[in-house]
KOLPAVEX-613121 format. One record per residue (C-alpha): residue number from 1; x, y negated, z. Coordinates in steps of 0.25 Angstrom, whole numbers, plus 2048, in hexadecimal, padded with zeros to 3 digits. Layout:
N
+-----+-----+-----+-----+
:  nr :  c1 :  c2 :  c3 :
+-----+-----+-----+-----+
: NUM :   X :   Y :   Z :
...
+-----+-----+-----+-----+
//
This chain:
338
+-----+-----+-----+-----+
:  nr :  c1 :  c2 :  c3 :
+-----+-----+-----+-----+
:   1 : A79 : 7F9 : D6C :
:   2 : A6B : 802 : D69 :
:   3 : A75 : 80E : D6B :
:   4 : A7A : 80A : D78 :
:   5 : A6E : 806 : D7D :
:   6 : A67 : 814 : D7B :
:   7 : A73 : 81B : D82 :
:   8 : A72 : 812 : D8E :
:   9 : A61 : 816 : D8F :
:  10 : A65 : 825 : D8C :
:  11 : A6F : 824 : D97 :
:  12 : A67 : 81D : DA1 :
:  13 : A5D : 827 : D9F :
:  14 : A66 : 833 : DA3 :
:  15 : A6A : 82B : DAE :
:  16 : A5C : 829 : DB3 :
:  17 : A59 : 838 : DB1 :
:  18 : A65 : 83E : DB8 :
:  19 : A61 : 834 : DC4 :
:  20 : A52 : 839 : DC4 :
:  21 : A57 : 848 : DC2 :
:  22 : A5A : 84B : DD1 :
:  23 : A4D : 844 : DD5 :
:  24 : A45 : 84D : DCB :
:  25 : A4C : 859 : DD0 :
:  26 : A48 : 857 : DDF :
:  27 : A3B : 853 : DDA :
:  28 : A3A : 862 : DD6 :
:  29 : A3C : 867 : DE3 :
:  30 : A2F : 86A : DEB :
:  31 : A2E : 864 : DFA :
:  32 : A2B : 86F : E04 :
:  33 : A24 : 871 : E12 :
:  34 : A2A : 87A : E1D :
:  35 : A21 : 880 : E28 :
:  36 : A29 : 886 : E34 :
:  37 : A21 : 88E : E40 :
:  38 : A2A : 896 : E4B :
:  39 : A26 : 8A1 : E53 :
:  40 : A2E : 8A5 : E5F :
:  41 : A31 : 8B1 : E68 :
:  42 : A38 : 8B2 : E75 :
:  43 : A42 : 8BE : E74 :
:  44 : A4A : 8C1 : E81 :
:  45 : A52 : 8B4 : E84 :
:  46 : A4F : 8AC : E78 :
:  47 : A45 : 8A8 : E6E :
:  48 : A44 : 8AC : E60 :
:  49 : A3D : 8A4 : E56 :
:  50 : A38 : 8A8 : E47 :
:  51 : A34 : 89C : E3F :
:  52 : A2B : 89D : E33 :
:  53 : A2E : 894 : E29 :
:  54 : A26 : 890 : E1C :
:  55 : A2A : 888 : E10 :
:  56 : A21 : 882 : E05 :
:  57 : A22 : 879 : DFA :
:  58 : A19 : 86E : DF7 :
:  59 : A15 : 877 : DEB :
:  60 : A10 : 881 : DF5 :
:  61 : A19 : 88A : DF2 :
:  62 : A23 : 892 : DFB :
:  63 : A31 : 88C : DFC :
:  64 : A3F : 893 : DFB :
:  65 : A4B : 891 : E02 :
:  66 : A50 : 891 : E10 :
:  67 : A4A : 88C : E1D :
:  68 : A52 : 886 : E2A :
:  69 : A4D : 888 : E37 :
:  70 : A52 : 87D : E40 :
:  71 : A52 : 878 : E4F :
:  72 : A57 : 869 : E4E :
:  73 : A64 : 86A : E47 :
:  74 : A68 : 878 : E4A :
:  75 : A64 : 883 : E3F :
:  76 : A5E : 88F : E45 :
:  77 : A5B : 898 : E39 :
:  78 : A5A : 899 : E2B :
:  79 : A4F : 8A1 : E21 :
:  80 : A4C : 8A3 : E13 :
:  81 : A3E : 8A1 : E0E :
:  82 : A37 : 8AD : E08 :
:  83 : A2F : 8AB : DFC :
:  84 : A23 : 8A6 : E03 :
:  85 : A2C : 89B : E08 :
:  86 : A2C : 8A0 : E15 :
:  87 : A37 : 8A3 : E20 :
:  88 : A38 : 8A9 : E2F :
:  89 : A46 : 8A8 : E34 :
:  90 : A48 : 8AD : E43 :
:  91 : A52 : 8A7 : E4D :
:  92 : A54 : 8A5 : E5C :
:  93 : A51 : 898 : E65 :
:  94 : A59 : 893 : E70 :
:  95 : A50 : 890 : E7D :
:  96 : A49 : 883 : E7C :
:  97 : A40 : 87A : E72 :
:  98 : A43 : 87B : E63 :
:  99 : A3F : 871 : E57 :
: 100 : A40 : 87B : E4C :
: 101 : A3E : 877 : E3D :
: 102 : A3F : 87E : E2F :
: 103 : A47 : 878 : E25 :
: 104 : A45 : 87D : E16 :
: 105 : A52 : 878 : E0E :
: 106 : A4B : 878 : E02 :
: 107 : A4F : 87F : DF3 :
: 108 : A51 : 87B : DE5 :
: 109 : A41 : 878 : DE4 :
: 110 : A3E : 874 : DF1 :
: 111 : A41 : 869 : DFA :
: 112 : A46 : 86C : E09 :
: 113 : A3C : 869 : E15 :
: 114 : A3B : 86C : E24 :
: 115 : A30 : 870 : E2D :
: 116 : A2A : 869 : E38 :
: 117 : A30 : 86D : E46 :
: 118 : A2C : 878 : E4F :
: 119 : A2E : 876 : E5E :
: 120 : A31 : 884 : E64 :
: 121 : A35 : 887 : E72 :
: 122 : A3E : 893 : E75 :
: 123 : A40 : 89A : E83 :
: 124 : A4B : 894 : E8C :
: 125 : A52 : 8A1 : E93 :
: 126 : A5D : 8A2 : E9D :
: 127 : A62 : 8AE : E96 :
: 128 : A70 : 8A9 : E8D :
: 129 : A6C : 8AB : E7E :
: 130 : A70 : 8A3 : E71 :
: 131 : A6A : 89F : E65 :
: 132 : A6F : 89D : E56 :
: 133 : A70 : 891 : E4D :
: 134 : A77 : 88F : E3F :
: 135 : A7E : 884 : E39 :
: 136 : A85 : 882 : E2B :
: 137 : A93 : 881 : E29 :
: 138 : A98 : 885 : E1B :
: 139 : A8F : 881 : E13 :
: 140 : A8B : 876 : E1C :
: 141 : A7C : 879 : E1A :
: 142 : A71 : 884 : E1C :
: 143 : A6C : 88D : E17 :
: 144 : A79 : 894 : E12 :
: 145 : A7B : 894 : E02 :
: 146 : A89 : 89B : DFD :
: 147 : A8D : 89E : DF0 :
: 148 : A92 : 8AD : DF0 :
: 149 : AA0 : 8AE : DF4 :
: 150 : A9F : 8A1 : DFE :
: 151 : A9E : 8A1 : E0D :
: 152 : A95 : 899 : E16 :
: 153 : A98 : 896 : E24 :
: 154 : A8C : 895 : E2E :
: 155 : A8E : 890 : E3E :
: 156 : A86 : 899 : E47 :
: 157 : A83 : 891 : E55 :
: 158 : A81 : 89B : E5F :
: 159 : A78 : 892 : E6A :
: 160 : A79 : 896 : E79 :
: 161 : A6D : 896 : E80 :
: 162 : A6D : 897 : E90 :
: 163 : A7B : 89B : E90 :
: 164 : A7D : 896 : E9E :
: 165 : A78 : 8A1 : EA3 :
: 166 : A83 : 8AA : E9D :
: 167 : A8C : 8B2 : EA6 :
: 168 : A96 : 8B5 : E9B :
: 169 : A98 : 8B0 : E8D :
: 170 : A8E : 8B6 : E82 :
: 171 : A94 : 8BA : E75 :
: 172 : A8C : 8B9 : E68 :
: 173 : A8E : 8C1 : E5C :
: 174 : A8A : 8BC : E4F :
: 175 : A87 : 8C3 : E42 :
: 176 : A7E : 8C2 : E35 :
: 177 : A76 : 8CA : E2B :
: 178 : A6D : 8C8 : E20 :
: 179 : A79 : 8C6 : E16 :
: 180 : A79 : 8CA : E09 :
: 181 : A83 : 8D4 : E03 :
: 182 : A91 : 8CE : E00 :
: 183 : A90 : 8C5 : E0B :
: 184 : A94 : 8C5 : E1A :
: 185 : A94 : 8BC : E26 :
: 186 : A9F : 8BA : E30 :
: 187 : A9F : 8B3 : E3E :
: 188 : AA9 : 8AA : E45 :
: 189 : AA9 : 8AE : E50 :
: 190 : AA1 : 8BA : E4F :
: 191 : A9D : 8B9 : E5F :
: 192 : A9C : 8AB : E65 :
: 193 : A9B : 8A9 : E75 :
: 194 : A91 : 8A3 : E7C :
: 195 : A96 : 89D : E8A :
: 196 : A8E : 89A : E98 :
: 197 : A94 : 88B : E97 :
: 198 : A95 : 881 : E8C :
: 199 : AA3 : 883 : E84 :
: 200 : AAC : 87A : E88 :
: 201 : AAD : 876 : E79 :
: 202 : A9F : 870 : E78 :
: 203 : A9E : 860 : E7C :
: 204 : A9C : 85E : E8C :
: 205 : A8E : 861 : E91 :
: 206 : A88 : 867 : E85 :
: 207 : A7F : 872 : E85 :
: 208 : A85 : 880 : E7F :
: 209 : A7B : 87F : E75 :
: 210 : A81 : 872 : E70 :
: 211 : A8F : 87A : E6A :
: 212 : A8B : 888 : E69 :
: 213 : A95 : 893 : E66 :
: 214 : A95 : 894 : E56 :
: 215 : A9A : 89E : E4D :
: 216 : A9D : 89C : E3D :
: 217 : A95 : 8A6 : E34 :
: 218 : A9C : 8A8 : E26 :
: 219 : A95 : 8AC : E1C :
: 220 : A9C : 8B2 : E11 :
: 221 : A97 : 8B5 : E02 :
: 222 : A9D : 8BE : DF7 :
: 223 : A9F : 8B9 : DE8 :
: 224 : AA0 : 8C2 : DDC :
: 225 : AAF : 8C5 : DDA :
: 226 : AB3 : 8C4 : DCA :
: 227 : AC2 : 8C4 : DCA :
: 228 : AC7 : 8D3 : DC6 :
: 229 : ACD : 8DA : DD2 :
: 230 : ADB : 8DE : DCF :
: 231 : ADD : 8ED : DD0 :
: 232 : AE3 : 8F2 : DDD :
: 233 : AF2 : 8F7 : DDB :
: 234 : AF4 : 907 : DDD :
: 235 : AFF : 911 : DDD :
: 236 : AFD : 913 : DCD :
: 237 : AF7 : 920 : DCF :
: 238 : AEA : 91B : DC7 :
: 239 : AEC : 927 : DBD :
: 240 : AEA : 931 : DC9 :
: 241 : ADB : 931 : DCA :
: 242 : ADA : 930 : DBA :
: 243 : AE4 : 93C : DB9 :
: 244 : ADC : 944 : DC3 :
: 245 : ACF : 940 : DBD :
: 246 : AD4 : 947 : DB0 :
: 247 : ADC : 952 : DB5 :
: 248 : AD1 : 957 : DC0 :
: 249 : AC6 : 95B : DB5 :
: 250 : AD2 : 963 : DAD :
: 251 : AD6 : 96B : DBA :
: 252 : AC9 : 96F : DBD :
: 253 : AC6 : 972 : DAE :
: 254 : AD1 : 97B : DAE :
: 255 : ACD : 981 : DBC :
: 256 : AC0 : 983 : DB6 :
: 257 : AC5 : 98B : DAA :
: 258 : ACC : 995 : DB3 :
: 259 : AC0 : 997 : DBC :
: 260 : AB7 : 99A : DB0 :
: 261 : AC1 : 9A2 : DA8 :
: 262 : ABA : 9AF : DAC :
: 263 : AAB : 9A9 : DA7 :
: 264 : AA4 : 9A8 : D9B :
: 265 : AA9 : 99E : D90 :
: 266 : A9D : 996 : D90 :
: 267 : A9C : 995 : D9E :
: 268 : AAB : 990 : DA0 :
: 269 : AA8 : 985 : D96 :
: 270 : A9C : 981 : D9C :
: 271 : AA3 : 980 : DAA :
: 272 : AB1 : 97A : DA5 :
: 273 : AA9 : 96F : D9E :
: 274 : AA0 : 96B : DAA :
: 275 : AAB : 96C : DB4 :
: 276 : AB4 : 963 : DAB :
: 277 : AA8 : 959 : DA9 :
: 278 : AA5 : 958 : DB9 :
: 279 : AB4 : 957 : DBC :
: 280 : AB6 : 94D : DB2 :
: 281 : AAB : 944 : DB7 :
: 282 : AAF : 944 : DC4 :
: 283 : ABD : 940 : DC2 :
: 284 : ABA : 935 : DBA :
: 285 : AB0 : 930 : DC3 :
: 286 : AB8 : 931 : DCE :
: 287 : AC3 : 929 : DC6 :
: 288 : ABA : 91D : DC2 :
: 289 : AB8 : 916 : DD0 :
: 290 : AC8 : 917 : DD2 :
: 291 : ACA : 913 : DC4 :
: 292 : AC1 : 907 : DC4 :
: 293 : AC7 : 902 : DD2 :
: 294 : AD6 : 903 : DCC :
: 295 : AD2 : 8FC : DBE :
: 296 : AC8 : 8F2 : DC3 :
: 297 : ACA : 8F0 : DD3 :
: 298 : ABF : 8F1 : DDD :
: 299 : AB1 : 8EC : DD9 :
: 300 : AAD : 8DD : DDC :
: 301 : AA5 : 8DA : DE7 :
: 302 : A97 : 8D6 : DE4 :
: 303 : A94 : 8C6 : DE8 :
: 304 : A8A : 8C3 : DF2 :
: 305 : A7B : 8C4 : DEC :
: 306 : A74 : 8B6 : DEB :
: 307 : A68 : 8B4 : DF4 :
: 308 : A63 : 8AD : E00 :
: 309 : A66 : 8B6 : E0E :
: 310 : A61 : 8B5 : E1B :
: 311 : A6D : 8B7 : E25 :
: 312 : A6A : 8BA : E33 :
: 313 : A74 : 8B6 : E3D :
: 314 : A74 : 8BE : E49 :
: 315 : A7A : 8BB : E58 :
: 316 : A7A : 8C6 : E62 :
: 317 : A7E : 8C5 : E70 :
: 318 : A7A : 8C9 : E7F :
: 319 : A77 : 8C2 : E8A :
: 320 : A7D : 8CD : E93 :
: 321 : A6F : 8D4 : E95 :
: 322 : A6A : 8D6 : E87 :
: 323 : A6F : 8D4 : E79 :
: 324 : A69 : 8C8 : E70 :
: 325 : A69 : 8C6 : E62 :
: 326 : A64 : 8B9 : E5B :
: 327 : A63 : 8B7 : E4C :
: 328 : A62 : 8AB : E43 :
: 329 : A62 : 8AB : E34 :
: 330 : A68 : 8A2 : E28 :
: 331 : A67 : 8A2 : E19 :
: 332 : A72 : 8A5 : E10 :
: 333 : A70 : 8A3 : E00 :
: 334 : A7B : 8A9 : DF6 :
: 335 : A7C : 8A4 : DE9 :
: 336 : A85 : 8A7 : DDD :
: 337 : A87 : 8B6 : DE1 :
: 338 : A82 : 8C4 : DDB :
+-----+-----+-----+-----+
//
């Protein structure tokens, strides 16, 4: 009876410890404070904004991780904090009033936090234009974190602005930059169309910005291949290069003998030795890559390197007079790679 009671007490203690563990882990995370300031400049027919974000922990030290810039329920940009806990994402603003805030998503040591809203007014223009916003598809949350070899999908919304002034459809071409090596991005479609009127597929009496054209951006990373690549089939003349590597030095050596027959004996031997050594080295060096290819197959491509990267999404178009280019940024984190 005493032994069973001790087992019961020990089991109860373990259960209580397990229940308290998550709370203890959460208690170890540091609360944070996020501060946002926004500066705007007028660039042609649109307003360009630059946000300055600073995130500090309750201990006074800078935080690490990613911040999002939101306008209501719409995400405009992402940026990674630097070593000082600061970031300066840049993005375009549609004409009118905006309530912007910076959201710090937190990390293993810091809790998430959001800044106070910053009210910003962007110029209203009668020149047709557009802005960009990003929405997660798969994975369903941002910032985007992928294991090397995985793919992620982001919806890029091209939001029309003053499109009623269009005399012809405006075509917007999308691209991206800033990706790590062994990674790529593709857009479907690569070019979207902005019409002068609200598309028929939108709800009746809705504004063009309520159902903007959308392109699906696929971000693909690469994993390290560990499987052995099968040697490719060929015509069975494997011995040809090897045979030439052996015969060529001998043939040239005989030629050297004939050429130097009338020379001094010591010069003849020295020239022959140097010539045979040089040609043999060249022959075996030329054979080595082909031999490795036939025996081991092509080399394995490397994996996408681990790290956090700022990816720039660019949209280019023309309003009929001048070309316009708008950018926004997102953060891609790759794990499990090289």
